[in-house]
C-alpha angles and dihedrals in degrees: 000000000000133000122192128181112231113201120198103204119170112251118169097211096044093042091052091050094047093047090049091051094049093047092047090056089058093045100045121035092187098087120174104228123192085223121014110247093231092053090048091051091050092047093052092045091051092049092050094048102040110025122077106166120202122221110250122219091248092052092046091053092050091052093044093049092049092049094048093045092051092047092050088068089071099060096144138038092256094061122089115244107248099191140007136196087269090066090047089057088049090052090054091051092048091048090050090048090052090053093043094054087055089050087238121157090211135056105228133201088259091056090053092048090050090052092049092051091051093049093045091053090048095049093047090054100046106016105044112119110204091198093063101021089231140103113262115198090208089066091047090055094045098257130124112281120242093247089052092049090050091053092049091052090049090052093050091050091049092051090052093050095043091047090057091048095047100044104267108329136055120239112230094230091055091049090052092049096048094047092048096045099041104031107016091240111156124234091245091053092046090050091049092053093045091053091048094050091045091051091049092049095243090122134014138197112243090181139002113305093356128111135197135182110259 
Protein backbone atom coordinates (compact mmCIF):
# COMPACT_ATOMS: atom_id res chain seq x y z
CA UNK A 1 0.00 0.00 0.00
CA UNK A 2 2.97 2.34 0.54
CA UNK A 3 6.22 2.86 -1.35
CA UNK A 4 9.06 4.92 0.08
CA UNK A 5 12.40 5.70 -1.54
CA UNK A 6 15.34 4.90 0.73
CA UNK A 7 18.49 6.77 -0.24
CA UNK A 8 21.86 5.59 1.00
CA UNK A 9 23.97 8.74 0.82
CA UNK A 10 27.43 8.72 2.43
CA UNK A 11 27.56 10.83 5.58
CA UNK A 12 30.62 10.53 7.82
CA UNK A 13 28.87 11.26 11.11
CA UNK A 14 25.85 9.04 10.42
CA UNK A 15 28.00 6.24 8.96
CA UNK A 16 30.24 6.29 12.04
CA UNK A 17 27.23 6.08 14.36
CA UNK A 18 25.59 3.27 12.36
CA UNK A 19 28.79 1.23 12.16
CA UNK A 20 29.29 1.64 15.91
CA UNK A 21 25.73 0.49 16.61
CA UNK A 22 26.03 -2.61 14.40
CA UNK A 23 29.38 -3.60 15.89
CA UNK A 24 28.09 -3.06 19.43
CA UNK A 25 25.24 -5.50 18.79
CA UNK A 26 27.79 -8.19 17.93
CA UNK A 27 29.96 -7.35 20.94
CA UNK A 28 27.29 -7.03 23.62
CA UNK A 29 24.22 -9.25 23.61
CA UNK A 30 22.62 -7.31 26.48
CA UNK A 31 20.90 -4.61 24.44
CA UNK A 32 18.59 -2.12 26.12
CA UNK A 33 15.48 -2.09 23.93
CA UNK A 34 12.74 0.53 24.24
CA UNK A 35 10.32 -2.39 23.89
CA UNK A 36 11.52 -5.97 24.23
CA UNK A 37 11.26 -7.79 20.86
CA UNK A 38 9.35 -10.71 22.36
CA UNK A 39 6.77 -8.36 23.90
CA UNK A 40 6.43 -6.53 20.58
CA UNK A 41 5.86 -9.81 18.73
CA UNK A 42 3.17 -10.85 21.21
CA UNK A 43 1.50 -7.43 21.01
CA UNK A 44 1.33 -7.53 17.20
CA UNK A 45 0.09 -11.13 17.22
CA UNK A 46 -2.63 -10.24 19.73
CA UNK A 47 -3.73 -7.21 17.69
CA UNK A 48 -3.92 -9.26 14.49
CA UNK A 49 -5.87 -12.05 16.12
CA UNK A 50 -8.28 -10.15 18.36
CA UNK A 51 -8.88 -6.65 16.98
CA UNK A 52 -11.18 -5.99 14.01
CA UNK A 53 -11.81 -2.23 14.00
CA UNK A 54 -14.90 -0.83 12.26
CA UNK A 55 -14.74 2.33 10.16
CA UNK A 56 -16.57 5.17 11.92
CA UNK A 57 -18.73 7.69 10.04
CA UNK A 58 -16.24 10.47 10.83
CA UNK A 59 -13.31 8.45 9.46
CA UNK A 60 -15.27 7.47 6.36
CA UNK A 61 -16.08 11.12 5.64
CA UNK A 62 -12.42 12.16 6.01
CA UNK A 63 -11.36 9.48 3.51
CA UNK A 64 -14.19 10.28 1.11
CA UNK A 65 -13.46 14.02 1.16
CA UNK A 66 -9.76 13.41 0.53
CA UNK A 67 -10.49 11.05 -2.38
CA UNK A 68 -12.97 13.41 -4.04
CA UNK A 69 -10.68 16.43 -3.58
CA UNK A 70 -7.71 14.62 -5.11
CA UNK A 71 -9.79 13.38 -8.04
CA UNK A 72 -11.13 16.87 -8.73
CA UNK A 73 -7.62 17.88 -9.78
CA UNK A 74 -8.01 15.76 -12.93
CA UNK A 75 -11.02 17.53 -14.42
CA UNK A 76 -9.96 17.14 -18.06
CA UNK A 77 -8.29 14.54 -20.25
CA UNK A 78 -5.00 16.43 -20.23
CA UNK A 79 -4.57 16.18 -16.46
CA UNK A 80 -2.78 13.23 -14.84
CA UNK A 81 -4.93 11.07 -12.56
CA UNK A 82 -3.65 11.60 -8.98
CA UNK A 83 -5.53 8.80 -7.21
CA UNK A 84 -7.76 5.82 -8.02
CA UNK A 85 -10.14 3.56 -6.11
CA UNK A 86 -7.17 1.29 -5.48
CA UNK A 87 -5.55 3.99 -3.33
CA UNK A 88 -8.84 4.54 -1.51
CA UNK A 89 -8.87 0.86 -0.57
CA UNK A 90 -5.28 1.25 0.63
CA UNK A 91 -6.31 4.22 2.78
CA UNK A 92 -9.01 2.11 4.43
CA UNK A 93 -6.48 -0.64 5.22
CA UNK A 94 -3.98 1.87 6.62
CA UNK A 95 -6.68 3.49 8.76
CA UNK A 96 -7.70 0.08 10.09
CA UNK A 97 -4.06 -0.75 10.83
CA UNK A 98 -3.70 2.50 12.78
CA UNK A 99 -6.72 1.59 14.90
CA UNK A 100 -5.61 -2.02 15.29
CA UNK A 101 -2.18 -1.12 16.65
CA UNK A 102 -3.99 0.91 19.33
CA UNK A 103 -6.22 -2.11 20.05
CA UNK A 104 -9.19 0.10 19.21
CA UNK A 105 -12.51 -1.42 18.08
CA UNK A 106 -13.20 1.68 15.97
CA UNK A 107 -11.34 3.50 13.21
CA UNK A 108 -11.42 7.15 14.24
CA UNK A 109 -11.02 10.40 12.33
CA UNK A 110 -7.43 10.60 13.63
CA UNK A 111 -6.66 7.15 12.20
CA UNK A 112 -7.94 8.26 8.80
CA UNK A 113 -5.90 11.47 8.92
CA UNK A 114 -2.79 9.49 9.85
CA UNK A 115 -3.35 7.17 6.88
CA UNK A 116 -3.81 10.13 4.53
CA UNK A 117 -0.58 11.75 5.71
CA UNK A 118 1.33 8.52 5.10
CA UNK A 119 -0.10 8.12 1.61
CA UNK A 120 0.51 11.79 0.73
CA UNK A 121 4.17 11.48 1.78
CA UNK A 122 4.48 8.31 -0.29
CA UNK A 123 2.89 9.82 -3.41
CA UNK A 124 5.02 12.97 -3.20
CA UNK A 125 8.15 10.83 -3.11
CA UNK A 126 7.40 8.39 -5.91
CA UNK A 127 4.54 9.96 -7.89
CA UNK A 128 5.47 13.63 -8.26
CA UNK A 129 5.85 14.62 -11.91
CA UNK A 130 8.13 17.68 -12.20
CA UNK A 131 6.83 18.36 -15.72
CA UNK A 132 3.28 18.98 -14.48
CA UNK A 133 3.92 19.81 -10.83
CA UNK A 134 1.29 17.23 -9.88
CA UNK A 135 1.07 13.68 -8.55
CA UNK A 136 0.55 11.10 -11.30
CA UNK A 137 -0.74 7.72 -10.14
CA UNK A 138 0.96 6.05 -13.12
CA UNK A 139 4.34 7.01 -11.65
CA UNK A 140 3.30 5.75 -8.21
CA UNK A 141 2.49 2.35 -9.72
CA UNK A 142 5.69 2.19 -11.77
CA UNK A 143 4.19 3.05 -15.15
CA UNK A 144 5.10 5.84 -17.57
CA UNK A 145 3.65 9.17 -16.48
CA UNK A 146 1.13 10.98 -18.68
CA UNK A 147 3.55 13.84 -19.39
CA UNK A 148 6.17 11.30 -20.47
CA UNK A 149 3.68 9.54 -22.76
CA UNK A 150 2.76 12.90 -24.29
CA UNK A 151 6.43 13.63 -25.06
CA UNK A 152 6.89 10.21 -26.64
CA UNK A 153 3.85 10.76 -28.87
CA UNK A 154 5.19 14.19 -29.85
CA UNK A 155 8.53 12.62 -30.80
CA UNK A 156 6.86 9.93 -32.92
CA UNK A 157 4.76 12.55 -34.75
CA UNK A 158 7.86 14.68 -35.38
CA UNK A 159 9.77 11.71 -36.80
CA UNK A 160 6.87 11.00 -39.17
CA UNK A 161 6.66 14.61 -40.37
CA UNK A 162 10.43 15.09 -40.71
CA UNK A 163 10.77 11.76 -42.53
CA UNK A 164 8.28 12.91 -45.17
CA UNK A 165 10.13 16.20 -45.56
CA UNK A 166 13.59 14.60 -45.81
CA UNK A 167 12.83 11.76 -48.17
CA UNK A 168 12.02 8.86 -45.89
CA UNK A 169 14.03 9.25 -42.68
CA UNK A 170 14.46 11.96 -40.05
CA UNK A 171 17.95 13.40 -39.34
CA UNK A 172 18.74 13.39 -35.64
CA UNK A 173 19.84 17.04 -35.59
CA UNK A 174 16.53 18.14 -37.12
CA UNK A 175 14.61 16.09 -34.55
CA UNK A 176 16.61 17.77 -31.77
CA UNK A 177 15.96 21.22 -33.21
CA UNK A 178 12.22 20.74 -33.67
CA UNK A 179 11.70 19.31 -30.18
CA UNK A 180 13.69 22.12 -28.58
CA UNK A 181 12.08 24.95 -30.58
CA UNK A 182 8.48 23.72 -30.49
CA UNK A 183 8.22 21.88 -27.18
CA UNK A 184 11.23 22.92 -25.08
CA UNK A 185 12.43 19.31 -24.92
CA UNK A 186 16.18 19.11 -24.26
CA UNK A 187 18.62 17.21 -26.44
CA UNK A 188 19.40 14.81 -23.59
CA UNK A 189 15.70 14.04 -23.12
CA UNK A 190 15.19 13.60 -26.86
CA UNK A 191 18.16 11.24 -27.02
CA UNK A 192 16.81 9.23 -24.09
CA UNK A 193 13.43 8.81 -25.81
CA UNK A 194 15.01 7.95 -29.17
CA UNK A 195 17.08 5.20 -27.55
CA UNK A 196 14.03 3.85 -25.73
CA UNK A 197 11.87 3.77 -28.89
CA UNK A 198 14.73 2.23 -30.86
CA UNK A 199 15.19 -0.50 -28.23
CA UNK A 200 11.45 -1.26 -28.27
CA UNK A 201 11.41 -1.46 -32.06
CA UNK A 202 9.02 1.46 -32.52
CA UNK A 203 11.64 3.25 -34.64
CA UNK A 204 14.87 2.16 -36.32
CA UNK A 205 17.97 3.78 -37.78
CA UNK A 206 18.30 3.12 -41.54
CA UNK A 207 21.56 5.09 -41.60
CA UNK A 208 23.83 6.94 -39.20
CA UNK A 209 22.01 9.64 -37.19
CA UNK A 210 18.72 9.09 -39.03
CA UNK A 211 15.49 7.58 -37.70
CA UNK A 212 12.37 6.14 -39.23
CA UNK A 213 9.11 4.72 -37.87
CA UNK A 214 9.21 0.91 -37.94
